[in-house]
C-alpha positions in Angstrom: 49.8 -118.3 -93.2 53.1 -117.9 -95.1 53.9 -121.5 -95.9 57.4 -121.1 -97.3 60.3 -118.8 -96.7 61.9 -117.4 -99.8 65.1 -115.4 -100.5 64.5 -114.1 -104.0 63.0 -110.8 -102.8 65.9 -109.9 -100.5 67.4 -106.5 -101.5 64.4 -105.3 -103.4 63.2 -103.0 -100.7 65.0 -99.9 -99.3 62.2 -98.9 -97.0 60.9 -102.0 -95.2 58.9 -99.9 -92.7 57.1 -98.4 -95.7 56.1 -101.8 -97.0 54.8 -102.7 -93.5 52.7 -99.6 -93.6 51.2 -100.7 -97.0 50.4 -104.2 -95.6 48.8 -102.8 -92.5 46.7 -100.2 -94.4 45.3 -102.8 -96.8 44.7 -105.6 -94.3 41.1 -106.9 -94.3 40.0 -103.9 -96.4 36.9 -104.0 -98.5 36.2 -101.7 -101.4 33.3 -99.8 -99.8 35.1 -98.9 -96.6 38.8 -98.6 -97.5 40.7 -96.0 -99.5 43.6 -97.1 -101.6 46.9 -97.2 -99.8 48.3 -94.4 -102.1 46.1 -91.9 -100.2 48.7 -92.3 -97.3 52.1 -91.1 -98.4 53.7 -93.1 -95.6 52.6 -96.3 -97.4 54.7 -95.5 -100.5 57.5 -98.0 -101.2 61.0 -97.0 -102.2 62.0 -99.9 -104.4 65.7 -100.6 -105.2 64.4 -102.3 -108.4 61.0 -103.1 -109.8 59.3 -106.2 -108.4 59.0 -108.6 -111.4 55.7 -110.5 -111.0 55.0 -113.4 -113.4 51.3 -113.5 -113.9 50.0 -116.8 -115.4 46.4 -116.8 -116.5 44.7 -120.0 -117.4 42.6 -118.1 -119.9 41.4 -114.6 -120.7 38.0 -115.2 -122.4 36.1 -113.6 -119.5 35.8 -109.9 -118.7 36.4 -110.9 -115.1 40.0 -111.9 -115.9 40.8 -108.5 -117.5 39.1 -106.7 -114.6 41.3 -108.7 -112.1 44.4 -107.7 -114.1 43.5 -104.1 -114.5 42.7 -103.7 -110.8 46.0 -105.5 -109.8 48.0 -103.0 -111.8 46.0 -100.0 -110.7 46.2 -100.9 -107.0 49.9 -101.7 -107.1 50.6 -98.4 -108.7 48.4 -96.5 -106.3 50.1 -98.3 -103.3 53.5 -97.3 -104.5 54.5 -100.9 -105.3 56.7 -100.7 -108.4 55.9 -103.8 -110.4 57.0 -105.1 -113.8 54.3 -107.5 -114.9 55.3 -110.5 -117.0 52.0 -111.9 -118.3 51.2 -115.1 -120.2 47.9 -117.0 -121.0 47.4 -120.7 -121.3 44.2 -120.8 -123.3 42.6 -123.4 -121.0 45.5 -125.9 -121.5 47.2 -127.2 -118.3 50.3 -128.4 -120.2 50.6 -125.0 -121.8 50.3 -123.3 -118.4 53.0 -125.5 -117.0 55.2 -124.5 -119.9 54.4 -120.8 -119.4 55.3 -121.0 -115.7 58.5 -122.7 -116.6 59.3 -119.8 -118.9 58.6 -117.4 -116.0 61.0 -119.3 -113.8 63.7 -119.2 -116.5 63.2 -115.5 -116.9 64.0 -115.1 -113.2 60.8 -113.3 -112.0 60.6 -112.5 -108.3 57.1 -113.8 -107.7 54.7 -116.0 -109.6 51.0 -115.5 -109.4 48.8 -118.1 -111.2 45.1 -118.8 -111.7 45.2 -122.6 -112.3 43.5 -124.3 -115.2 43.9 -127.6 -113.2 44.1 -127.4 -109.4 46.0 -130.7 -109.2 48.4 -130.1 -112.1 49.5 -126.7 -110.8 51.3 -128.5 -108.0 54.2 -129.5 -110.3 54.7 -125.8 -111.1 54.6 -124.9 -107.4 57.4 -127.4 -106.8 59.4 -126.1 -109.7 59.2 -122.5 -108.5 60.1 -123.7 -105.0 63.2 -125.4 -106.3 64.2 -122.1 -108.0 63.6 -120.1 -104.8 60.6 -118.2 -106.2 57.5 -117.5 -104.1 54.3 -118.9 -105.7 50.8 -117.4 -105.1 47.8 -119.2 -106.4 45.0 -116.9 -107.3 41.2 -117.6 -107.3 41.7 -121.3 -107.5 43.7 -123.1 -104.8 46.1 -126.0 -105.4 44.6 -129.3 -104.5 48.1 -130.9 -104.2 51.2 -128.9 -103.3 51.0 -125.9 -100.9 51.9 -122.6 -102.5 53.6 -119.7 -100.6 50.1 -118.1 -100.3 46.7 -118.4 -101.8 44.4 -115.4 -102.6 40.8 -115.8 -103.5 37.2 -115.0 -102.6 35.4 -116.1 -99.4 32.8 -118.3 -101.1 31.2 -119.4 -97.8 30.7 -115.9 -96.6 29.2 -115.0 -100.0 26.4 -117.5 -99.6 25.9 -116.8 -95.9 25.5 -113.1 -96.4 23.2 -113.6 -99.4 21.0 -116.1 -97.5 20.8 -113.9 -94.5 19.8 -110.9 -96.7 17.2 -113.0 -98.5 15.7 -114.0 -95.1 15.3 -110.3 -94.2 13.8 -109.5 -97.6 11.2 -112.3 -97.3 10.4 -111.3 -93.8 9.8 -107.7 -94.8 7.6 -108.9 -97.6 5.6 -111.2 -95.4 6.6 -114.2 -97.4 7.8 -117.7 -96.2 10.2 -119.0 -98.8 10.2 -122.6 -100.2 13.5 -122.6 -102.1 15.1 -124.6 -104.9 18.9 -124.6 -104.6 20.9 -124.8 -107.8 24.3 -126.0 -106.7 27.6 -125.8 -108.6 30.0 -128.6 -109.2 30.3 -130.7 -106.0 34.0 -131.4 -106.5 34.6 -127.6 -106.5 35.4 -126.2 -103.0 33.7 -122.9 -103.9 30.5 -124.7 -104.8 30.7 -126.8 -101.6 31.3 -123.7 -99.5 28.4 -121.8 -101.1 26.0 -124.7 -100.5 27.2 -124.8 -96.8 26.6 -121.0 -96.5 23.1 -121.3 -97.9 22.3 -124.2 -95.5 23.6 -122.2 -92.5 21.5 -119.2 -93.4 18.5 -121.6 -93.8 19.2 -123.1 -90.4 19.4 -119.8 -88.6 16.1 -118.4 -89.9 12.5 -119.4 -90.3 12.1 -117.1 -93.3 12.8 -119.8 -95.9 13.5 -123.5 -96.3 15.5 -125.3 -98.9 13.1 -127.9 -100.3 15.4 -129.5 -102.9 19.0 -129.3 -104.1 20.0 -129.6 -107.8 23.6 -130.2 -108.8 24.7 -128.5 -112.0 28.4 -129.3 -112.4 28.7 -125.7 -113.5 27.1 -126.7 -116.8 24.7 -124.1 -118.2 22.6 -126.9 -119.8 22.2 -128.5 -116.4 21.1 -125.1 -114.9 18.4 -125.1 -117.5 17.2 -128.7 -117.2 17.7 -128.8 -113.4 15.7 -125.6 -112.8 13.0 -126.7 -115.3 12.6 -130.1 -113.6 12.7 -128.7 -110.1 10.0 -126.2 -110.8 7.8 -128.9 -112.3 8.4 -131.3 -109.4 7.9 -128.5 -106.7 5.0 -126.3 -107.8 5.0 -124.7 -104.4 8.5 -123.3 -104.8 8.6 -119.5 -104.6 12.3 -118.8 -104.3 15.7 -120.0 -105.7 19.2 -120.0 -104.4 21.8 -120.1 -107.1 25.5 -121.1 -106.6 26.6 -118.7 -109.4 24.7 -116.5 -111.8 27.2 -116.9 -114.6 24.5 -119.2 -116.1 21.7 -116.7 -115.5 20.3 -116.9 -119.1 19.7 -120.6 -118.6 17.8 -119.9 -115.4 15.8 -117.2 -117.1 14.8 -119.7 -119.9 13.6 -122.2 -117.3 11.4 -119.6 -115.6 10.0 -118.4 -118.9 9.1 -122.0 -119.7 7.4 -122.4 -116.4 5.5 -119.1 -116.7 7.3 -117.7 -113.7 9.5 -115.0 -115.2 8.3 -111.9 -113.4 9.9 -109.0 -111.5 9.4 -108.3 -107.8 5.9 -107.1 -107.2 4.1 -109.4 -109.6 2.2 -112.4 -108.4 4.2 -115.0 -110.1 7.6 -113.6 -109.0 10.2 -116.1 -107.9 12.4 -114.6 -105.2 16.1 -115.0 -106.2 19.3 -115.0 -104.2 22.4 -115.4 -106.4 26.2 -115.5 -106.1 28.7 -113.4 -108.1 26.6 -110.7 -109.9 28.0 -111.5 -113.3 27.0 -109.1 -116.2 23.7 -110.8 -117.1 22.7 -111.0 -113.5 23.6 -107.3 -113.0 21.1 -106.4 -115.7 18.4 -108.7 -114.2 19.0 -107.3 -110.8 18.5 -103.7 -112.1 15.3 -104.9 -113.7 14.0 -106.3 -110.4 14.2 -110.0 -111.3 17.0 -110.8 -108.8 16.4 -109.7 -105.3 19.9 -110.1 -103.7 23.3 -111.4 -104.6 26.8 -111.1 -103.2 29.6 -110.1 -105.5 32.5 -112.1 -106.6 34.5 -109.0 -106.2 37.4 -108.6 -108.6 38.5 -105.3 -107.0 38.7 -106.8 -103.5 40.5 -109.9 -104.8 43.1 -107.7 -106.6 43.4 -105.5 -103.4 44.2 -108.6 -101.4 46.7 -109.8 -103.9 48.6 -106.5 -103.8 48.5 -106.7 -100.0 50.1 -110.2 -100.1 52.8 -109.1 -102.6 53.6 -106.2 -100.2 54.0 -108.6 -97.3 56.2 -110.9 -99.3 58.5 -108.0 -100.4 58.7 -106.9 -96.7 59.5 -110.5 -95.6 56.3 -110.6 -93.6 53.8 -113.3 -93.1 50.7 -112.1 -95.0 48.5 -113.5 -92.2 46.3 -115.8 -94.4 43.9 -118.2 -92.7 43.9 -121.9 -93.2 42.1 -121.5 -96.5 44.2 -118.6 -97.7 43.9 -114.8 -97.9 40.2 -114.6 -98.8 38.4 -111.4 -99.8 34.8 -111.0 -98.9 32.2 -109.9 -101.4 29.6 -107.2 -101.1 25.8 -107.7 -100.8 23.9 -106.1 -103.7 20.2 -105.5 -104.2 18.4 -103.7 -106.9 18.5 -100.6 -104.7 22.2 -100.7 -103.9 24.0 -102.4 -106.8 24.8 -99.1 -108.6 26.2 -97.5 -105.4 29.0 -100.2 -105.3 32.2 -98.7 -106.5 34.5 -100.7 -108.8 31.9 -103.3 -109.7 33.5 -105.1 -112.6 30.2 -106.6 -114.1 28.8 -103.1 -114.5 32.1 -101.3 -115.5 33.5 -103.8 -118.1 32.2 -104.8 -121.5 31.8 -108.6 -122.3 35.1 -108.4 -124.3 37.0 -107.2 -121.2 37.3 -103.5 -122.3 36.4 -100.8 -119.8 33.1 -99.0 -120.3 
């Protein structure tokens, strides 16, 4: 849902029908089934002036952030959306991000896109942009206070549900009944809550596995290590794990090595693994047969959805977001399919963010 009506974009577009074509061509697209909008010449925009997008990153220490940015720029260009990107980085400092966004407002950008360092503090920046008549799009992390013009992110509930359902199929085919340890994320994080809910719903809909214990980690790698270690010790019957995010995969690997259960699929002491995100370490582990299934936190799909939303704003259209925002779904990956997924950032980017 478009929550606020803005006037700053008026006059940027000569061909509004062309913008509408771009929006329609990208709607609900996923990377494996949709071609870029540029393939269709009718989707090309005729801009009276470049769209100035202020892009406020909370940090750029992750290869994921560089992948998001590169895909945004690539897809905007391919879709014929002429954009001048004005980019700044807050280095994990909420106060600095607020100052950076104030600079974008003072520069008179047409739209602000921000990945918040602090989901509550970002509300003040949303209010400041609103007062200046500038649409504000939160990216990846929603605001917990003021409502932006739109929110673009990943569908974290669907991630866990699709992963859990695929694990159930894998276990059934292997003739295994799973007794699973769930390593949860930070329980004040909506993404962690949604992922735990998705796993629970997959458990409830199948007899292939049962979640026997849940371990909160607060997204702390040390707690992934200690939590997995203690859960394996307390539940010797456990033969599978559900992981809220595999960004901390090295910690989980250490716990399994300590328990004598670090083994690929096919070996007797293998722990069946279902993960979320498929970060670089997890991609390597999946290729080696240690992780059985994961659903991607899909930088390409997130960027594609952002470009679609920008096109809708330029056209003066409601981007059609749901109650939780415009959410892009991930793609289910297994050792057999992970290398067939196009534009998989964790495979295609180096740890420093450079393209392989």
